[in-house]
Structures are given as structure tokens and as C-alpha cells.
NUVO-140875 format. One line per 8 residues: their letters; for each residue x, y, z of N, C-alpha, C, CB. Coordinates in Angstrom, 3 decimals. Glycine has a CB too. Layout:
# residues N
A) X,Y,Z,X,Y,Z,X,Y,Z,X,Y,Z | ...
This chain:
# residues 130
XXXXXXXX) 11.738,-22.419,-24.561,10.545,-23.221,-24.381,10.238,-23.928,-25.686,9.350,-22.355,-23.921 | 9.976,-25.227,-25.649,9.676,-25.957,-26.869,8.246,-25.674,-27.289,9.899,-27.468,-26.677 | 8.026,-25.723,-28.584,6.698,-25.474,-29.110,5.968,-26.796,-29.198,6.757,-24.773,-30.490 | 4.964,-26.992,-28.363,4.255,-28.259,-28.302,3.418,-28.495,-29.547,3.378,-28.306,-27.072 | 3.223,-27.478,-30.374,2.422,-27.633,-31.576,3.286,-27.799,-32.823,1.504,-26.444,-31.741 | 4.589,-28.047,-32.645,5.456,-28.301,-33.796,4.941,-29.512,-34.548,6.928,-28.516,-33.355 | 4.964,-29.431,-35.846,4.553,-30.569,-36.659,3.082,-30.619,-36.962,4.938,-31.813,-35.993 | 2.284,-29.688,-36.444,0.861,-29.670,-36.746,0.704,-29.160,-38.170,0.063,-28.782,-35.727
XXXXXXXX) 0.013,-29.941,-38.982,-0.174,-29.551,-40.368,-1.426,-28.689,-40.483,-0.273,-30.795,-41.285 | -1.288,-27.573,-41.154,-2.403,-26.667,-41.345,-2.970,-26.845,-42.743,-1.972,-25.210,-41.114 | -4.281,-26.825,-42.857,-4.929,-26.884,-44.157,-4.978,-25.462,-44.692,-6.367,-27.521,-44.067 | -4.022,-25.147,-45.572,-3.927,-23.779,-46.070,-4.989,-23.457,-47.105,-2.568,-23.543,-46.657 | -5.729,-24.485,-47.575,-6.790,-24.232,-48.534,-7.984,-23.575,-47.851,-7.215,-25.532,-49.218 | -8.027,-23.635,-46.528,-9.109,-23.001,-45.790,-10.044,-24.020,-45.192,-9.877,-22.063,-46.682 | -10.950,-23.565,-44.367,-11.896,-24.476,-43.714,-12.886,-25.029,-44.734,-12.651,-23.755,-42.571 | -13.493,-26.197,-44.432,-14.394,-26.822,-45.392,-15.705,-26.062,-45.570,-14.686,-28.227,-44.965
XXXXXXXX) -16.094,-25.283,-44.588,-17.362,-24.567,-44.677,-17.146,-23.074,-44.699,-18.268,-24.940,-43.521 | -18.211,-22.332,-44.372,-18.061,-20.871,-44.336,-17.033,-20.462,-43.281,-19.420,-20.192,-44.046 | -16.389,-19.366,-43.511,-15.356,-18.926,-42.581,-15.527,-17.445,-42.273,-13.954,-19.200,-43.154 | -14.859,-17.055,-41.208,-14.829,-15.649,-40.817,-13.373,-15.216,-40.894,-15.438,-15.418,-39.369 | -13.128,-14.149,-41.597,-11.756,-13.644,-41.706,-11.421,-12.826,-40.470,-11.574,-12.790,-42.991 | -10.271,-13.122,-39.894,-9.768,-12.363,-38.759,-8.615,-11.499,-39.235,-9.324,-13.300,-37.600 | -8.651,-10.246,-38.909,-7.549,-9.371,-39.259,-6.668,-9.204,-38.033,-8.058,-7.997,-39.777 | -5.423,-9.620,-38.170,-4.454,-9.479,-37.092,-3.561,-8.314,-37.464,-3.625,-10.800,-36.864
XXXXXXXX) -3.545,-7.267,-36.650,-2.728,-6.093,-36.978,-1.253,-6.462,-37.093,-2.913,-4.999,-35.916 | -0.567,-5.768,-37.996,0.871,-6.004,-38.154,1.577,-5.729,-36.838,1.462,-5.120,-39.282 | 2.481,-6.610,-36.474,3.261,-6.439,-35.254,2.524,-6.870,-33.996,3.670,-5.014,-35.118 | 1.284,-7.378,-34.145,0.527,-7.815,-32.965,1.133,-9.108,-32.439,-0.987,-8.013,-33.304 | 1.295,-9.189,-31.154,1.864,-10.366,-30.526,0.715,-11.286,-30.138,2.736,-9.988,-29.286 | 0.399,-12.249,-31.006,-0.724,-13.150,-30.766,-0.216,-14.422,-30.102,-1.465,-13.479,-32.087 | -0.833,-14.795,-29.021,-0.483,-16.020,-28.306,-0.893,-17.224,-29.157,-1.173,-16.068,-26.901 | 0.025,-18.162,-29.413,-0.331,-19.335,-30.223,-1.490,-20.131,-29.625,0.876,-20.243,-30.380
XXXXXXXX) -1.574,-20.165,-28.301,-2.679,-20.885,-27.673,-4.010,-20.221,-28.001,-2.481,-20.953,-26.154 | -4.028,-18.882,-28.023,-5.241,-18.144,-28.387,-5.634,-18.473,-29.824,-5.030,-16.615,-28.219 | -4.656,-18.523,-30.721,-4.943,-18.859,-32.117,-5.456,-20.289,-32.235,-3.689,-18.674,-32.984 | -4.911,-21.191,-31.412,-5.396,-22.573,-31.427,-6.852,-22.637,-30.969,-4.515,-23.467,-30.530 | -7.207,-21.863,-29.949,-8.602,-21.834,-29.496,-9.519,-21.265,-30.579,-8.729,-21.003,-28.207 | -9.035,-20.256,-31.290,-9.829,-19.728,-32.401,-10.065,-20.805,-33.455,-9.132,-18.510,-33.035 | -9.011,-21.582,-33.743,-9.148,-22.659,-34.719,-10.123,-23.727,-34.255,-7.800,-23.284,-34.999 | -10.058,-24.079,-32.965,-10.992,-25.075,-32.436,-12.428,-24.559,-32.479,-10.613,-25.453,-30.997
XXXXXXXX) -12.598,-23.288,-32.176,-13.934,-22.696,-32.223,-14.459,-22.729,-33.653,-13.915,-21.242,-31.684 | -13.585,-22.460,-34.613,-13.960,-22.524,-36.019,-14.385,-23.945,-36.390,-12.792,-22.060,-36.912 | -13.650,-24.947,-35.864,-14.029,-26.340,-36.120,-15.406,-26.662,-35.566,-13.001,-27.285,-35.518 | -15.675,-26.181,-34.359,-16.981,-26.446,-33.740,-18.099,-25.813,-34.570,-17.018,-25.905,-32.286 | -17.883,-24.561,-34.979,-18.910,-23.903,-35.787,-19.080,-24.587,-37.139,-18.561,-22.429,-35.990 | -17.966,-25.007,-37.735,-18.040,-25.702,-39.020,-18.681,-27.065,-38.900,-16.667,-25.845,-39.614 | -18.493,-27.730,-37.768,-19.047,-29.068,-37.563,-20.560,-29.054,-37.478,-18.476,-29.681,-36.308 | -21.130,-27.910,-37.153,-22.591,-27.852,-37.028,-23.272,-28.012,-38.383,-23.019,-26.529,-36.384
XXXXXXXX) -22.540,-27.829,-39.473,-23.132,-27.939,-40.802,-22.828,-29.275,-41.473,-22.642,-26.812,-41.674 | -22.118,-30.172,-40.788,-21.718,-31.446,-41.376,-22.723,-32.543,-41.037,-20.320,-31.841,-40.890 | -22.659,-33.632,-41.808,-23.471,-34.795,-41.479,-22.894,-35.440,-40.216,-23.511,-35.816,-42.671 | -23.695,-36.289,-39.592,-23.259,-36.939,-38.356,-22.001,-37.776,-38.564,-24.374,-37.815,-37.806 | -21.946,-38.533,-39.666,-20.775,-39.386,-39.919,-19.530,-38.548,-40.163,-21.028,-40.306,-41.121 | -19.659,-37.489,-40.960,-18.505,-36.630,-41.247,-18.033,-35.921,-39.980,-18.858,-35.594,-42.336 | -18.985,-35.485,-39.160,-18.630,-34.824,-37.904,-17.889,-35.781,-36.985,-19.885,-34.285,-37.204 | -18.373,-37.014,-36.871,-17.709,-38.020,-36.031,-16.296,-38.305,-36.547,-18.538,-39.329,-35.993
XXXXXXXX) -16.149,-38.423,-37.872,-14.835,-38.711,-38.445,-13.861,-37.580,-38.149,-14.943,-38.934,-39.960 | -14.299,-36.329,-38.363,-13.406,-35.183,-38.135,-13.078,-35.004,-36.655,-14.039,-33.903,-38.679 | -14.076,-35.158,-35.794,-13.802,-35.042,-34.364,-12.886,-36.159,-33.891,-15.104,-35.059,-33.568 | -13.033,-37.354,-34.464,-12.132,-38.451,-34.124,-10.695,-38.133,-34.521,-12.589,-39.739,-34.802 | -10.514,-37.559,-35.715,-9.176,-37.154,-36.145,-8.600,-36.098,-35.207,-9.214,-36.620,-37.585 | -9.441,-35.150,-34.816,-8.995,-34.088,-33.918,-8.575,-34.659,-32.562,-10.108,-33.043,-33.734 | -9.368,-35.602,-32.041,-9.039,-36.211,-30.752,-7.702,-36.940,-30.839,-10.154,-37.183,-30.306 | -7.469,-37.661,-31.929,-6.208,-38.378,-32.104,-5.045,-37.388,-32.148,-6.241,-39.235,-33.393
XXXXXXXX) -5.199,-36.282,-32.878,-4.142,-35.270,-32.952,-3.874,-34.653,-31.583,-4.520,-34.174,-33.957 | -4.940,-34.337,-30.860,-4.763,-33.731,-29.534,-4.125,-34.706,-28.559,-6.105,-33.251,-28.982 | -4.500,-35.971,-28.629,-3.886,-36.958,-27.749,-2.409,-37.112,-28.069,-4.597,-38.307,-27.872 | -2.045,-36.940,-29.329,-0.641,-36.997,-29.703,0.155,-35.837,-29.142,-0.508,-37.025,-31.196 | -0.498,-34.733,-28.873,0.180,-33.551,-28.328,0.152,-33.511,-26.805,-0.457,-32.291,-28.877 | -0.586,-34.420,-26.181,-0.724,-34.397,-24.725,0.613,-34.601,-24.019,-1.708,-35.465,-24.279 | 1.427,-35.537,-24.515,2.726,-35.801,-23.886,3.623,-34.579,-23.860,3.430,-36.921,-24.605 | 3.864,-33.929,-25.024,4.709,-32.729,-25.006,4.128,-31.617,-24.144,4.911,-32.218,-26.416
XXXXXXXX) 2.800,-31.475,-24.143,2.194,-30.423,-23.312,2.375,-30.722,-21.831,0.700,-30.275,-23.636 | 2.239,-31.981,-21.440,2.460,-32.355,-20.036,3.910,-32.107,-19.641,2.090,-33.836,-19.800 | 4.842,-32.458,-20.538,6.248,-32.230,-20.247,6.518,-30.737,-20.099,7.133,-32.833,-21.350 | 5.938,-29.925,-20.971,6.132,-28.476,-20.893,5.580,-27.938,-19.573,5.448,-27.768,-22.090 | 4.417,-28.436,-19.160,3.839,-28.029,-17.884,4.744,-28.450,-16.732,2.435,-28.633,-17.710 | 5.313,-29.654,-16.804,6.237,-30.125,-15.778,7.458,-29.218,-15.708,6.662,-31.577,-16.056 | 8.006,-28.836,-16.869,9.190,-27.974,-16.906,8.878,-26.603,-16.299,9.697,-27.813,-18.358 | 7.734,-26.052,-16.617,7.339,-24.750,-16.047,7.212,-24.870,-14.539,5.999,-24.250,-16.663
XXXXXXXX) 6.585,-25.951,-14.066,6.421,-26.173,-12.635,7.776,-26.328,-11.946,5.555,-27.411,-12.384 | 8.682,-27.060,-12.574,10.013,-27.265,-12.002,10.786,-25.952,-11.914,10.800,-28.282,-12.836 | 10.725,-25.145,-12.973,11.407,-23.848,-12.945,10.822,-22.954,-11.856,11.304,-23.153,-14.316 | 9.516,-23.010,-11.673,8.872,-22.226,-10.618,9.367,-22.671,-9.242,7.336,-22.360,-10.704 | 9.468,-23.966,-9.028,9.957,-24.475,-7.743,11.398,-24.051,-7.489,9.848,-25.999,-7.699 | 12.226,-24.094,-8.520,13.632,-23.695,-8.368,13.713,-22.213,-8.004,14.433,-23.978,-9.674 | 12.939,-21.382,-8.692,12.951,-19.948,-8.380,12.418,-19.673,-6.983,12.129,-19.176,-9.405 | 11.385,-20.406,-6.580,10.833,-20.223,-5.234,11.860,-20.623,-4.178,9.538,-21.048,-5.060
XXXXXXXX) 12.557,-21.735,-4.409,13.586,-22.194,-3.474,14.718,-21.169,-3.381,14.142,-23.569,-3.910 | 15.133,-20.639,-4.532,16.191,-19.628,-4.538,15.747,-18.380,-3.778,16.580,-19.263,-5.982 | 14.503,-17.993,-3.947,13.977,-16.841,-3.217,13.984,-17.067,-1.715,12.570,-16.527,-3.678 | 13.619,-18.278,-1.306,13.650,-18.591,0.129,15.078,-18.547,0.673,13.033,-19.977,0.388 | 16.027,-19.056,-0.115,17.424,-19.039,0.331,17.916,-17.609,0.481,18.321,-19.808,-0.656 | 17.622,-16.764,-0.501,18.050,-15.364,-0.438,17.402,-14.666,0.753,17.698,-14.625,-1.750 | 16.124,-14.924,0.986,15.443,-14.309,2.127,16.058,-14.786,3.440,13.936,-14.633,2.096 | 16.388,-16.063,3.517,17.011,-16.591,4.733,18.379,-15.981,4.972,17.132,-18.103,4.651
XXXXXXXX) 19.159,-15.835,3.899,20.468,-15.200,4.048,20.333,-13.748,4.491,21.248,-15.276,2.737 | 19.339,-13.076,3.967,19.118,-11.683,4.353,18.752,-11.578,5.837,18.009,-11.058,3.487 | 17.872,-12.483,6.291,17.499,-12.483,7.717,18.706,-12.803,8.585,16.369,-13.500,7.990 | 19.521,-13.743,8.135,20.719,-14.115,8.876,21.659,-12.917,9.004,21.436,-15.290,8.187 | 21.854,-12.200,7.911,22.752,-11.045,7.930,22.222,-9.953,8.848,22.944,-10.494,6.517 | 20.932,-9.678,8.731,20.361,-8.605,9.558,20.279,-8.992,11.025,18.979,-8.235,9.053 | 19.936,-10.233,11.292,19.692,-10.641,12.675,20.926,-11.070,13.442,18.722,-11.745,12.691 | 21.965,-11.547,12.751,23.110,-12.062,13.478,24.426,-11.434,13.015,23.175,-13.560,13.328
XXXXXXXX) 24.687,-11.451,11.726,25.988,-11.026,11.237,26.239,-9.531,11.449,26.114,-11.362,9.774 | 25.278,-8.695,11.093,25.479,-7.241,11.233,25.671,-6.846,12.700,24.280,-6.472,10.636 | 24.811,-7.298,13.630,25.054,-6.946,15.030,26.391,-7.493,15.556,23.916,-7.467,15.892 | 26.795,-8.686,15.142,28.077,-9.258,15.568,29.229,-8.397,15.062,28.228,-10.713,15.058 | 29.174,-8.007,13.787,30.230,-7.164,13.236,30.265,-5.792,13.900,30.045,-7.007,11.737 | 29.106,-5.230,14.197,29.068,-3.930,14.884,29.709,-4.032,16.267,27.612,-3.425,15.010 | 29.432,-5.137,16.976,30.037,-5.335,18.303,31.551,-5.489,18.190,29.429,-6.573,18.997 | 32.017,-6.215,17.172,33.454,-6.376,16.976,34.117,-5.049,16.618,33.727,-7.409,15.885
XXXXXXXX) 33.450,-4.252,15.811,33.990,-2.936,15.440,34.138,-2.065,16.679,33.079,-2.238,14.399 | 33.131,-2.096,17.555,33.206,-1.319,18.796,34.360,-1.814,19.678,31.868,-1.405,19.568 | 34.558,-3.117,19.729,35.667,-3.665,20.532,37.011,-3.195,19.967,35.610,-5.224,20.563 | 37.158,-3.220,18.648,38.409,-2.750,18.030,38.612,-1.256,18.245,38.413,-3.060,16.528 | 37.516,-0.487,18.169,37.637,0.951,18.431,38.107,1.200,19.869,36.285,1.663,18.179 | 37.585,0.421,20.805,38.009,0.565,22.206,39.487,0.211,22.358,37.149,-0.331,23.131 | 39.938,-0.825,21.659,41.359,-1.193,21.709,42.239,-0.090,21.119,41.595,-2.513,20.955 | 41.776,0.459,19.990,42.541,1.540,19.346,42.661,2.731,20.286,41.871,1.975,18.017
XXXXXXXX) 41.565,3.085,20.939,41.605,4.207,21.893,42.537,3.908,23.050,40.201,4.514,22.426 | 42.528,2.663,23.529,43.419,2.278,24.636,44.884,2.357,24.200,43.087,0.847,25.131 | 45.160,1.906,22.971,46.540,1.990,22.466,46.968,3.444,22.277,46.673,1.227,21.133 | 46.089,4.277,21.780,46.420,5.699,21.611,46.710,6.340,22.968,45.265,6.450,20.898 | 45.870,5.991,23.944,46.086,6.547,25.286,47.425,6.059,25.860,44.918,6.152,26.233 | 47.772,4.802,25.626,49.039,4.255,26.129,50.223,4.917,25.432,49.089,2.725,25.925 | 50.087,5.212,24.137,51.158,5.864,23.380,51.359,7.321,23.842,50.840,5.825,21.867 | 50.276,7.979,24.186,50.389,9.371,24.645,51.061,9.423,26.014,48.994,10.043,24.707
XX) 50.838,8.447,26.863,51.448,8.394,28.188,52.944,8.104,28.047,50.757,7.316,29.075 | 53.282,7.274,27.118,54.692,6.875,27.011,55.543,7.887,26.335,54.812,5.598,26.287
């Protein structure tokens, strides 16, 4: 799966305003989307302390960045949807084959086996007479 957030530059100097430190336990499997939501929430909280012009400028930059990521995210969603459809189709095919085997092939083979058994018995009886 491609990472739709590749190329996003992080400000490692920290947020412009007060911040809250989050401790992530070692080995914790954190979803990148969850971390992105935390970052957006931090932006919203930080924006409440900015002037109107600075807030508009930063939100405008954020909107431009998010719009730039919309294409890759849509493509990723399309790929997930396509893989789901392929798996669903494969499941239907397997289920259909299973129904076919149970409903037609197995009874047909059982009938043929019985016919061959009857022939074998007839041949054995003919051999014993001769």
C-alpha cells in the first residue's frame, strides 16, 4: 500500500504555541491516520491563540497541502475498493463451484460408482459360472 502522506514536511522545531506531549509506548503500533488527526487537532487548538490574519494564512496553507494529497488518497481508496471487489468475486466463484460439486458432481459420481460396482459384480458372477 502506498503511503499517501509521503513527502509531508514536518516542523521538527515544534508547534508555534503551547503543546501537549504525547507518550507513545515503545513497540506501540500507531495508525498514521490517527497521528495525523492528532496533529490536526493540535493545529486547531493552536489556531485559537493566533490573530485572524495568521490563522487564515495557516489554514490556507493547510487546505492547499490537503488538496495536494486528495488525489493519492482517492487512488488509494479506489485500489482498496477494487481489491475488495476482486476478493468478493473470487468468493462468489468458489461458493458457486462448491454448490456445483455438492449439487451435481458428487451425486453424478456416486451414481457412476454404483453402476461400475454393479458391472463388477456381474462380471464376477459370470466368471464364477464359467
